[in-house]
N, C-alpha and C positions, 0 to 999 in steps of 0.2 A: 655802097658804103662798106667800108671795112669794119670788122669787129675790133673795137678797141678795148683793150683791157685797162681797167682803171686800177692803177697801182695804189693799194691801200698802204698808208703809212702806219706803222706799228710803233707804239711808244715803248719805252724801256719797261714801264709798268705792265703793259700787255705781255711782253716777252717773259718777264719775271713771273706773272700770274700763270702763264702757260707752263713754264718750267715747274712751278710749284704744283700745279694740277697734275702734271705728268709724274712728278715725284710721289704724290699721294696715291695715284693709281698704281704705280709700280710697287709701292710699299704694301698696299692692300693685296695685290697679287701675290707677293712673296709671303705675306701673313697667312694666306690660304693654302700655301704649299705644305706638304707633309715633310717631316724630318726623315733622314735616312733610316733611322730605327723604326719609325712608324711605317715607312714603306716596306721594310723587311718583314715586319709583323703582317702587314697587309698581303705581301707576296706569299708568305707561308699560308695564310688563311685562304687565299685564292687557290693555291696549290692543293690544299686539302679539299676544297669545294670541288675543284675539277676532278680530283681522284674519286670523290664520292659520286659525282655525276657519271663518270666513266664506269664505275662499279655497278651503278643502278642500270645503266644502258646495257651493259653486258648481261645482266640478269634478265632484263626485258627481252633482249635478243634471244637468249636461250629459251625463254618461255614461248616466244613466238615461233621459234623453230619446232618446239615440241607440239605446239598447236597445229602448225602446218603439217607435220608428220601424221598427226591424228586425223586431221580433216581430209587429207587426200583420199584414203580409203572410204571414209564416210560419204564423201561426195560421189564417188563411183557407185557405192552401194545404193545411195539415194536415187541415182539415175536408173539403176537396174530395177529398184522397187517401183519407181514411177511407171516404167514400161510394163512391169508385171501387173500393176493395178489397172492400167489402161486396158491391157489384154483381158484381165478378169472382168472388168466392167463391160467390155464388148461381148464377152461370152455370156454373161448374165443377161444382158439386153437381148441377145439372140434367143436364149432359153425362155425369157419372159415373153418374147414375141411369139414363139412357137406355142406356148401354153395359153396365150391370150391375156397375160397380166400386163397392165400398163403402169 
């Protein structure tokens, strides 16, 4: 069997109701739009917000760079100190063993 499309008949009232409904939806859409002046104000506000965010990010980036520069030597020193502590612990353990301290 073939699919048959049943052609629905629309009355003039149905068409008028659809057009009216479309007109109402269109008007509501336009009512929600901002004016050109409102958009310019919004654009200026967004520009200032982006400028402030960029400024803060630059500050954060500078601070992170300073932290990285400080941490580099500290990490190396920490590794050296850990090796030194292990060596000292080993030497103390050997001395304790020699003198009989547990």
